[in-house]
PLY file of the C-alpha trace (Angstrom):
ply
format ascii 1.0
element vertex 474
property float x
property float y
property float z
element edge 473
property int vertex1
property int vertex2
end_header
143.26 184.84 136.48
140.41 185.63 134.14
140.84 186.63 130.54
137.73 188.31 129.18
137.31 188.16 125.43
135.00 189.67 122.90
132.11 187.46 121.82
132.27 185.91 118.41
131.03 182.83 116.64
134.46 182.02 115.23
137.94 182.58 116.61
141.41 183.09 115.24
144.17 182.08 117.55
147.92 181.67 117.50
148.91 178.69 119.59
152.08 178.12 121.55
152.11 174.40 121.95
155.25 172.30 121.93
154.33 168.71 122.77
152.21 166.33 124.74
154.24 164.58 127.41
153.23 161.09 128.53
154.22 159.30 131.68
153.24 156.22 133.59
150.51 156.71 136.16
151.53 156.83 139.77
149.58 155.60 142.73
147.63 158.18 144.74
148.79 158.77 148.26
146.51 157.45 150.99
144.62 160.05 152.95
146.29 160.72 156.29
144.08 163.46 157.66
140.48 164.65 157.58
141.52 168.27 157.88
140.49 170.87 155.31
142.83 173.30 153.61
141.04 176.49 152.59
142.73 177.98 149.56
143.48 181.67 149.62
142.31 183.07 146.28
144.74 185.94 146.45
147.81 183.78 146.82
149.89 182.92 143.78
149.93 179.38 142.47
153.28 178.17 141.21
152.29 174.61 140.42
154.20 173.17 137.55
152.59 170.99 134.92
151.68 167.58 136.22
151.21 164.35 134.35
147.64 163.12 134.26
146.99 159.91 136.19
144.82 157.44 134.38
143.74 153.86 134.96
145.69 151.69 132.54
142.97 149.06 132.41
140.74 151.42 130.42
142.98 151.42 127.37
141.82 148.09 126.03
138.36 149.37 125.09
139.25 152.59 123.30
139.05 152.96 119.55
140.95 154.90 116.93
138.19 154.79 114.37
137.53 157.89 112.36
134.25 159.68 111.85
132.98 157.28 109.19
129.41 156.19 109.72
128.64 152.59 110.52
127.63 150.51 107.48
124.68 149.17 109.47
123.14 152.57 110.13
119.74 153.36 108.71
119.97 156.69 106.92
116.53 158.15 107.34
115.71 161.86 107.73
115.68 161.48 111.52
118.48 158.96 111.84
121.48 160.57 110.19
125.20 160.65 110.74
126.44 164.24 110.93
129.97 165.49 110.44
129.80 169.26 110.92
133.31 170.47 110.43
135.15 168.05 108.18
134.43 166.00 105.14
137.49 163.85 104.69
137.89 161.40 107.54
140.62 159.41 105.83
143.28 161.92 106.88
142.77 161.50 110.60
146.19 161.89 112.24
147.69 158.84 113.86
146.90 158.49 117.50
147.65 156.11 120.35
145.31 153.17 121.01
143.33 155.09 123.64
142.68 158.71 122.59
140.21 159.32 125.42
142.47 157.89 128.10
145.82 159.58 127.62
148.24 161.75 129.51
148.26 165.29 128.16
150.76 167.75 129.55
150.94 170.82 127.30
154.01 173.01 127.45
153.28 176.70 127.99
155.56 179.61 127.24
153.06 181.92 128.94
149.67 181.61 130.65
148.06 183.03 127.49
148.14 180.17 125.04
145.73 181.61 122.50
144.57 184.80 120.91
140.98 185.58 119.93
139.73 188.28 117.65
136.24 189.65 117.18
135.30 188.94 113.57
131.66 190.00 113.45
130.55 192.71 115.84
126.92 192.02 114.99
127.04 188.44 116.22
127.12 188.94 120.00
124.74 186.12 120.90
127.03 183.15 120.27
130.63 182.23 120.93
133.37 182.62 123.53
132.76 185.25 126.21
135.55 184.51 128.66
138.34 182.22 129.82
139.44 181.17 133.28
143.08 180.17 133.47
144.87 179.09 136.61
147.83 176.76 136.83
145.91 174.47 139.16
146.13 171.26 137.15
144.11 169.65 134.39
140.39 170.34 134.79
138.48 167.07 135.21
135.11 168.16 136.59
132.88 171.17 137.08
129.43 172.12 138.36
127.49 175.38 138.39
125.09 176.67 141.04
123.65 180.17 140.70
126.51 182.57 140.08
129.10 180.11 141.40
131.21 177.70 139.36
133.02 174.78 141.02
135.96 173.18 139.25
137.96 170.07 140.15
141.46 169.22 139.00
144.33 166.82 139.54
145.78 169.26 142.07
143.09 167.89 144.47
141.63 171.40 144.69
137.99 172.32 144.30
138.15 175.90 143.09
135.13 178.23 143.37
134.63 181.04 140.86
132.15 183.92 141.05
131.51 186.19 138.06
134.50 184.48 136.43
136.77 185.63 139.26
138.65 183.45 141.71
136.32 183.47 144.73
137.57 180.78 147.09
138.34 177.07 147.22
138.90 174.00 149.34
141.20 171.03 149.14
141.21 167.34 149.94
144.34 165.61 151.15
144.36 163.00 148.38
142.71 162.03 145.13
142.21 164.18 142.04
138.62 165.42 141.64
136.80 163.43 138.95
133.17 164.42 139.63
131.21 167.22 141.34
127.48 167.54 142.07
125.63 170.16 144.11
122.36 169.65 145.99
119.62 172.19 146.56
120.58 172.50 150.25
124.08 173.67 149.27
125.94 170.43 149.86
128.77 169.63 147.45
129.62 165.98 146.75
132.97 165.25 145.11
134.20 161.93 143.70
137.93 161.29 143.81
140.61 159.16 142.21
141.36 157.55 145.58
137.88 155.97 145.70
136.42 158.40 148.22
133.27 160.53 148.06
133.66 163.67 150.13
130.89 166.00 151.32
131.32 169.76 151.74
129.08 172.63 152.80
129.35 176.39 152.54
129.62 178.40 155.74
126.61 180.53 156.71
128.75 182.83 158.82
131.81 183.30 156.65
131.39 184.28 153.00
133.39 182.01 150.77
134.12 179.55 153.56
133.68 175.85 152.84
134.33 172.95 155.14
134.23 169.21 154.87
131.23 167.80 156.72
131.64 164.11 156.00
132.26 161.38 153.49
130.43 158.41 151.97
130.08 156.00 153.57
129.84 157.76 156.93
132.22 156.69 159.66
129.31 155.36 161.70
128.00 153.17 158.88
131.51 152.02 158.02
132.21 150.85 161.57
128.78 149.22 161.94
128.98 147.27 158.69
132.63 146.28 159.08
131.82 144.00 162.03
129.79 141.57 159.93
131.85 139.39 157.52
128.80 139.12 155.22
129.24 142.78 154.31
132.56 142.13 152.57
133.17 141.15 148.96
136.27 139.60 147.41
137.81 141.90 144.80
140.90 139.87 144.10
142.61 136.85 145.55
142.92 137.20 149.31
141.64 140.77 149.27
138.21 141.56 150.66
136.67 145.03 150.90
133.54 146.40 152.52
130.93 146.47 149.76
129.47 149.84 150.75
132.80 151.50 149.93
134.41 152.09 146.52
137.94 150.71 146.35
138.87 152.32 143.01
138.40 155.75 141.45
134.93 157.31 141.73
134.51 158.35 138.11
130.97 159.78 138.09
128.14 161.08 140.27
124.49 161.82 139.51
121.64 163.26 141.61
117.94 162.53 141.71
116.88 165.08 144.30
113.19 164.36 143.77
113.78 160.85 145.09
116.51 162.00 147.50
119.15 159.74 145.94
122.78 160.09 144.90
124.32 157.60 142.45
128.06 156.91 142.21
129.92 154.88 139.60
133.48 153.66 139.92
136.34 151.97 138.15
135.73 149.13 140.60
132.77 148.23 138.28
130.14 148.92 140.95
127.18 151.27 141.11
126.21 152.52 144.55
122.95 154.18 145.63
123.07 156.66 148.54
120.20 158.22 150.47
120.79 161.96 150.77
118.86 162.44 154.00
121.21 160.34 156.15
124.06 159.46 153.74
123.26 155.74 153.97
124.35 153.33 151.25
121.13 151.65 150.11
122.56 149.43 147.37
125.87 148.27 145.97
125.44 146.74 142.52
128.05 144.86 140.50
126.81 146.66 137.41
129.42 146.08 134.68
132.33 143.90 133.62
134.72 146.83 133.41
135.09 150.35 134.78
131.96 152.50 135.01
132.72 155.78 133.27
129.38 157.59 133.49
126.02 157.50 135.27
122.90 159.60 134.69
119.58 159.72 136.52
116.78 159.68 133.96
113.03 159.92 133.55
110.34 157.50 134.74
112.51 156.20 137.64
115.19 155.06 135.17
118.94 155.16 135.68
121.57 154.85 132.94
125.14 153.59 133.30
127.93 153.42 130.72
131.13 151.43 130.99
134.49 150.68 129.45
133.03 147.23 128.69
131.13 148.91 125.82
127.64 148.60 127.28
124.93 151.12 128.08
122.59 149.69 130.70
119.18 150.82 131.94
118.13 150.31 135.56
114.68 150.88 137.01
113.87 151.80 140.58
111.06 149.71 142.04
109.43 149.53 145.44
110.40 146.52 147.49
108.84 146.25 150.92
109.53 149.48 152.77
112.52 150.28 150.60
113.48 150.43 146.94
115.76 148.45 144.68
117.20 149.01 141.21
116.79 146.25 138.63
118.46 145.89 135.23
115.73 146.26 132.60
117.61 146.77 129.34
120.99 146.88 127.63
120.72 149.57 124.97
124.22 149.15 123.56
126.92 146.52 123.47
129.96 147.36 121.39
133.73 147.22 121.17
134.22 150.90 122.01
133.96 152.19 125.56
130.93 154.20 126.64
132.40 157.43 127.97
129.60 159.97 128.57
125.84 160.28 129.15
123.30 163.11 129.17
119.53 163.04 129.56
116.91 165.41 128.18
114.22 164.91 130.82
111.54 166.93 129.01
111.80 165.09 125.69
112.69 161.73 127.30
115.91 161.30 125.33
119.18 159.77 126.52
122.45 160.59 124.71
125.47 158.30 124.88
129.02 159.24 123.85
131.65 156.64 122.94
135.39 156.40 122.49
134.93 156.15 118.69
133.64 159.75 118.56
129.95 158.88 118.07
126.95 160.13 120.05
123.99 157.73 119.89
120.59 158.60 121.30
117.44 156.77 122.35
113.99 158.26 122.86
110.63 157.30 124.31
109.39 156.92 127.88
107.70 153.52 127.62
109.99 151.85 125.10
113.38 153.37 124.40
114.16 153.13 120.68
117.34 154.11 118.90
116.82 157.52 117.33
120.10 158.00 115.47
123.80 158.81 115.65
125.46 162.22 115.79
129.03 162.38 114.52
130.96 165.55 115.12
134.24 164.31 116.60
137.27 162.65 115.09
138.32 161.29 118.46
136.60 160.10 121.62
133.62 161.90 123.12
134.63 162.66 126.71
131.60 164.58 128.04
127.99 165.46 127.26
125.54 168.03 128.60
121.84 168.60 127.89
120.39 172.13 127.99
116.82 172.68 126.84
116.59 171.47 123.26
120.40 171.48 122.99
122.92 168.75 123.60
126.63 169.56 123.76
129.46 167.10 123.23
133.10 167.64 124.16
135.86 165.51 122.74
139.49 164.48 122.83
139.81 166.41 119.55
139.54 169.65 121.64
136.21 170.65 120.09
132.69 171.15 121.44
129.76 170.37 119.13
126.43 172.08 119.79
123.40 170.12 118.55
119.73 171.12 118.58
116.90 168.62 118.77
114.18 169.74 116.35
110.46 169.25 116.71
110.44 166.22 114.40
113.14 164.44 116.41
115.99 165.24 114.00
119.15 166.99 115.16
120.98 169.95 113.62
124.54 170.98 114.35
124.42 174.67 115.31
128.11 175.26 115.84
131.49 173.76 116.67
133.23 175.65 119.48
136.99 175.58 118.94
139.26 177.41 121.33
140.65 174.77 123.69
144.15 173.44 123.05
143.59 170.24 125.01
140.88 167.56 125.24
137.54 168.81 126.57
136.89 166.74 129.72
133.72 168.23 131.25
130.73 170.41 130.34
127.82 172.07 132.09
125.24 174.66 131.04
123.02 177.12 132.91
120.30 179.49 131.73
121.69 182.98 131.14
120.40 185.51 133.65
118.18 188.24 132.20
120.03 191.10 133.86
121.55 192.64 130.74
118.35 194.28 129.56
118.25 192.14 126.44
116.02 189.36 127.73
115.73 186.13 125.84
114.03 187.49 122.78
111.23 185.56 121.18
109.82 182.38 122.60
112.21 179.50 122.08
115.21 181.83 121.76
116.72 180.52 124.99
120.26 181.62 125.78
122.63 179.38 127.70
125.96 179.95 129.40
128.16 176.91 128.80
131.25 176.09 130.84
133.85 173.70 129.42
136.81 172.29 131.35
139.86 170.95 129.57
143.14 169.18 130.08
144.74 172.41 128.85
144.14 173.68 132.44
141.51 176.21 131.42
137.76 176.70 131.66
136.08 178.40 128.71
132.81 180.28 129.04
130.51 180.36 126.01
127.12 181.75 125.09
124.88 179.64 122.85
121.29 180.06 121.72
118.74 177.52 120.59
117.87 179.50 117.44
121.36 179.90 116.00
121.91 179.19 112.32
122.89 175.61 111.62
126.20 174.35 110.29
124.56 171.20 108.92
120.82 170.59 109.07
0 1
1 2
2 3
3 4
4 5
5 6
6 7
7 8
8 9
9 10
10 11
11 12
12 13
13 14
14 15
15 16
16 17
17 18
18 19
19 20
20 21
21 22
22 23
23 24
24 25
25 26
26 27
27 28
28 29
29 30
30 31
31 32
32 33
33 34
34 35
35 36
36 37
37 38
38 39
39 40
40 41
41 42
42 43
43 44
44 45
45 46
46 47
47 48
48 49
49 50
50 51
51 52
52 53
53 54
54 55
55 56
56 57
57 58
58 59
59 60
60 61
61 62
62 63
63 64
64 65
65 66
66 67
67 68
68 69
69 70
70 71
71 72
72 73
73 74
74 75
75 76
76 77
77 78
78 79
79 80
80 81
81 82
82 83
83 84
84 85
85 86
86 87
87 88
88 89
89 90
90 91
91 92
92 93
93 94
94 95
95 96
96 97
97 98
98 99
99 100
100 101
101 102
102 103
103 104
104 105
105 106
106 107
107 108
108 109
109 110
110 111
111 112
112 113
113 114
114 115
115 116
116 117
117 118
118 119
119 120
120 121
121 122
122 123
123 124
124 125
125 126
126 127
127 128
128 129
129 130
130 131
131 132
132 133
133 134
134 135
135 136
136 137
137 138
138 139
139 140
140 141
141 142
142 143
143 144
144 145
145 146
146 147
147 148
148 149
149 150
150 151
151 152
152 153
153 154
154 155
155 156
156 157
157 158
158 159
159 160
160 161
161 162
162 163
163 164
164 165
165 166
166 167
167 168
168 169
169 170
170 171
171 172
172 173
173 174
174 175
175 176
176 177
177 178
178 179
179 180
180 181
181 182
182 183
183 184
184 185
185 186
186 187
187 188
188 189
189 190
190 191
191 192
192 193
193 194
194 195
195 196
196 197
197 198
198 199
199 200
200 201
201 202
202 203
203 204
204 205
205 206
206 207
207 208
208 209
209 210
210 211
211 212
212 213
213 214
214 215
215 216
216 217
217 218
218 219
219 220
220 221
221 222
222 223
223 224
224 225
225 226
226 227
227 228
228 229
229 230
230 231
231 232
232 233
233 234
234 235
235 236
236 237
237 238
238 239
239 240
240 241
241 242
242 243
243 244
244 245
245 246
246 247
247 248
248 249
249 250
250 251
251 252
252 253
253 254
254 255
255 256
256 257
257 258
258 259
259 260
260 261
261 262
262 263
263 264
264 265
265 266
266 267
267 268
268 269
269 270
270 271
271 272
272 273
273 274
274 275
275 276
276 277
277 278
278 279
279 280
280 281
281 282
282 283
283 284
284 285
285 286
286 287
287 288
288 289
289 290
290 291
291 292
292 293
293 294
294 295
295 296
296 297
297 298
298 299
299 300
300 301
301 302
302 303
303 304
304 305
305 306
306 307
307 308
308 309
309 310
310 311
311 312
312 313
313 314
314 315
315 316
316 317
317 318
318 319
319 320
320 321
321 322
322 323
323 324
324 325
325 326
326 327
327 328
328 329
329 330
330 331
331 332
332 333
333 334
334 335
335 336
336 337
337 338
338 339
339 340
340 341
341 342
342 343
343 344
344 345
345 346
346 347
347 348
348 349
349 350
350 351
351 352
352 353
353 354
354 355
355 356
356 357
357 358
358 359
359 360
360 361
361 362
362 363
363 364
364 365
365 366
366 367
367 368
368 369
369 370
370 371
371 372
372 373
373 374
374 375
375 376
376 377
377 378
378 379
379 380
380 381
381 382
382 383
383 384
384 385
385 386
386 387
387 388
388 389
389 390
390 391
391 392
392 393
393 394
394 395
395 396
396 397
397 398
398 399
399 400
400 401
401 402
402 403
403 404
404 405
405 406
406 407
407 408
408 409
409 410
410 411
411 412
412 413
413 414
414 415
415 416
416 417
417 418
418 419
419 420
420 421
421 422
422 423
423 424
424 425
425 426
426 427
427 428
428 429
429 430
430 431
431 432
432 433
433 434
434 435
435 436
436 437
437 438
438 439
439 440
440 441
441 442
442 443
443 444
444 445
445 446
446 447
447 448
448 449
449 450
450 451
451 452
452 453
453 454
454 455
455 456
456 457
457 458
458 459
459 460
460 461
461 462
462 463
463 464
464 465
465 466
466 467
467 468
468 469
469 470
470 471
471 472
472 473
């Protein structure tokens, strides 16, 4: 179901929201079949609210700190701490020890849990332009390709939307969908809670038809490597696993199509490098001391990984014989709070890092990465980041999305705070707005973006933002 709304830069809503319900996580069922269930978009979905399954080990690294700036920060014109929508951080409501790693199960009296009203008819360039609501579970991941939007949830479904309408979908037999990436040759890679990476492809003969074409590692590679005992690693006492396979949740995926590589990070603390051409696992790296929450392919053959152990690490791809290998070259951050999200501005050579304390730190420079500053727009954990042109967007457990613009001098301005979700914002992506409305993009630099945000309130919001919007705080 799609609820189209009038565009506005601010929204008034009346919420129906009784309580958040917490429950202990349950183990995922093991996959019993490789069959594919194609979801009929016209059929009704009567799923009831489900509790969100999280990994309990992550809770130890979360923080309940407020938006106060660190006493060690250097407050220069380009290295500021911003707080765009509140001034008093001492009244932060009490929260559990892990705000970014909780079970949220909102109670709904109806599918419409908000109301929006157009305040300023003249401001049609920024704000909410639509909402996708389907009782298909909490939205954990999304990816956009052309006019298609792919969303993943804890219902194990990958739903496909076209023009904000339910187009089609496909389903795995186990494992909620934690990450989605799409290649240029129309392959869809999905990372799941059950530790599996599944590969899908759209049908050329049947519109809207998707089928599973494999998994990582491939069955052939799995059988070949399983014969040799040297290919196993001990993960706990008396338990060995094949090192080319994740044995815990696949939390993040990132593509470097120029190099033909796919990167996967997992709660099993390993980073794996896959070759897209033949789906071979090239490397399995014991990258962190705790769960890997985020991975991002960067510039200059760099790769960034963030973990619940509080570190942000930089890896560099180097030639080694006829192949390549990734080496650790730097640790940009080591802190108490978990690193939860990454985004890279490839053009400006900037990497943004979100943490469970609500801060977004960034580093810049191709040769030598130097800390550029800290952006503070969230009272609770930053759960996702997305880079779009000169913009960087951050979604948080506080249900808000902050839109920041990188200025020519390296400083950042907060353009707006998007507030319409009633649950934590778990994933973000942005695409350039098509110029089919006759308006164009205006003057040079006035780039318009369509931003999709997925939330644990079971909805996807669609926003329009521009790079020349007026700032909230400069």
